[in-house]
C-alpha angles and dihedrals in degrees: 000000000000135000094282091056091052091052090057090046089053090061090051090051092054091050096045091051090077091089115113118268149147132250131241114228116276093239137020132177125233091269092069129084121193104166099062095060102015084240139079105278130166112241093233089059095057115099094220141063113279133178122194126194115197127215089261091053089053096054092105096044118117099173139004092267092064094071091077089074088075099040128083113214094018122102134170130215111208111202130187089008096286114036116100128203117181123215116200117192090345097305120119134086115246105225136156096203115110096212093059115095121229121248088228109065111231116206132178114199089340095309113124115229106210103196137057089235090066091045089070091068121160107253122225140140093013123168095196146320122235119202116193114195120212131029116324097191099140108059103008091037128179122041095020099106092131100032137272141280113210123192116199117193125205113280125219114264136180090252113098109228139153140173141181124199125189124184135181125190151142120335091028090292118181119184122177123179131173140167138177133183149147145114113341096181137325108317095003127097129175142185134185127187134179141179135192120191128179129169136166122236112302096189118069114236106205094178104053146335120008095232092067085079088070132270125212121213107156139148137179136187125190128182134184135186124190122196126193104225097188133259093050096308125132137186116206118190121192133183134175140178127189134176135193113199101164133097122273112234116253120238127249120243114227092224092067123090104224139152127246115300092008131128130177120212135140130245096258094073098050113104131169117248121236109182124158128185129188136174143174131188139175122200116189121185134185146135126264108188107301092343125099106211131196129189120190119185120179146169123198128178145162142189119206130192114169146114145174145194103296100196096046095224135108091245118096099248112124139354127178139198136190126212108187138171123184138176127180127188123187140176127189127180123179140161134206127201131184129202136166105288100016153356139230140209125204125180149162126212130195129181140170128184135177124201130186126180141176111198113192130185121186142148129245122345114356126229100219093208103046095025088226119141129212091252137027122275100226095225096055100079091055091064097054096091128199098316116052115207094209140024089230118091120266106248112165140035128217124186122185125189136175119194132179129188125196117187136181128174143169121202141176141183132188133191115206120189111224095191130320097303106031131071130183117206122196127179143166142178132198113203128189118190135173121194117190121189135178133167151130140234120218136186116209121214124219090254091057096257113143126206136171117263116254107170112181092007093272096138137290115303099248125104152118138222143175129225119198121196126192110176137169117197123181144178140199129188137176121199128184130188106224087184138342089278102038130062128180125196144177123197146177121202138174131205139171140196120215128255120240152150131288106242101196134081111350110203098186144333093295087074088075095043116049107318096067097041128087124196131227122281124219135198129200109195131192121193138174124184154153129231125185152114139242106220117312096306105062133045129168149176125208127180140168118204143183123194124194104204116198123195096351113206111235138166108251122201117211124182118217129183125258120227092242095045134276124065143257130210121243121201129210138157112247140155129264118207101249146315140196130218124190133167151111130276121202130176135165144175120209126185103186097163138023108279094012126108126176119191128183142169137185129189118184115184142169117208126183133179115223111205119177118240096241096154094263127113090252095082094056092042100050112013113111095006122128121252116262117271090009105134113194089223130030121172137172132193127182132179124190125182126181129187133193110231099187132283110015094328120115135171130202140181130198134187121183127182135183126191125195126184118223120303136185123237096218137017096264090080094216121171092230090056095050129113111216120229114286141188121207124197130191125188135193134176121188136190116197108200094189125244091072099299121124133173123197141181117205142181131192127199087000090174086064095229116186108204141155118266092188140329145210139188124245121121096353115330127305129202134189110229136222124247118262124242113308130196132187152152129237139195121200126188120186141165 
């Protein structure tokens, strides 16, 4: 759907919001989590591992993917230059399709974002980010088999406040952010925030135009209005629009000999990006007897038009483009009740999303009408099949897919006090989901004739199918306060990630039967831990976990021969048999001196794919290999020091480092698809002049690490690369 459709949906959102509900508090500190329990809960009371990043921690964040710098055991694969898939404790398929959900549920202000395209959101005016480790299959439901990442934006308050922040840095980087909010009149509060970010190419393209190294030209605007509705009720309306009008960076082919932060592609594969995002939500809250009720109605959508050099070389071999439209509607209604000795939560969740995509591969300069390039894409002739439709050569490939998801779920959770110090938590969720997909795969001849693919004579590449899911996921946890400052817990949790359709090249009709489908994955997780503090200066979390991972979704690379000799690699999402992940997760905060804070985290894990020896090549390829992006060791260390300089003036310095041991980019565990160990370091120095004026100097990736963000097979192996070291200065004015 387009922008007009979203405007009509916005009216529907405002009307549907009239259902009864209950408000979250207007402000919380960074020791409070709301999302995990749909209620205000202290972090040290939750029987699971939780990481919280405050607004101050997020000052250097450009997009959602940047938060992993400050999180041990959490990594992000960035595909196609701008699509983010989070891995938590080693769980999470690395996939560059947009219609594939992430294994880590991404939510903004309680609204679930169902695609990895949305997960690359531009970050601004954030209050905090909550990261819940381990399956979240009860309350947050589908597509939370590894955990969840929850972005909470600033809410309108009665306090009048405003700020503006301007930054300039490496690669002609300009970053301007501003927000203002406060009481508009009795019972009405508002807030508006905006960000504009532009940056020249950070990667050096030694084979062609500079912009192939990636250009950023993005903006976002978010507004919120809160209305007191009487008797403790509130209506909160939110809206946002964002746009990305830059150029996605091209990948690097492994066959090229290049320096750090270099790529080499020609001009034919460079295409401007035209991505637009919109969203509306209405949150109504109230009381109904002893129940606290919340209704959240939302619409989210995007349109994407972009492409890049697919083969990652200067030669004119393959370019690709995506043309995507997406709309997601959701409704959640839940109630919470407290009584002496316990509390309960009951809820219902409904969602519907529609996705449409044209995926085009060609060679050279594209004719936008005929979709014929100036040379032959090498994979096109292999899809022609036994009966050519033209005497001209097949030169391009076009795949179209439409997919819809309809989801309904009921869930509940109850806390039962077993004495003054012990609490039992039980929860469950029943989810029904229907995924419908239809599409076609075409090859295009040099004379403009189009015909359906039919590689190997297995039937024309047009089809449709339906996947029905009926899943129960549950959890149980027991927590016990050993003392006022120490809590122990043990928990069991389940999660699952939906099945779906592969949306890229369809060779023949089997793509819409079994070959192009992947089934759901499930995770059963066991965890035991301690949370506590020693005095006021030291707090910690420690957990040991085991995850039984069934039918992990993974991107599989299969080589197939070309008619003229040689081979090309095809990619598709499929299921492995099983995997296990076990490890320990430690984190601590220490404030040894006034003005000093030291934070640290360590996650050590062991992941292993278990592939049955069924006589196929799969057992030898995958069995015993680690999961993709599952570093055995992930550690963070941050040091902040602040000083009073007299009067209102203060100075501060921060250094933050993250180390990751080696990880593999796909489940084959091959040495040539391995990222070596790396250590990233960020720095910041600030001078607060008093009166709301602050200067800062900052550096990111100051060790200048060049590392792979993700990879895929094609002709050789291609990887998307990290940015080099960046430096800058900022000025912030607030009141």
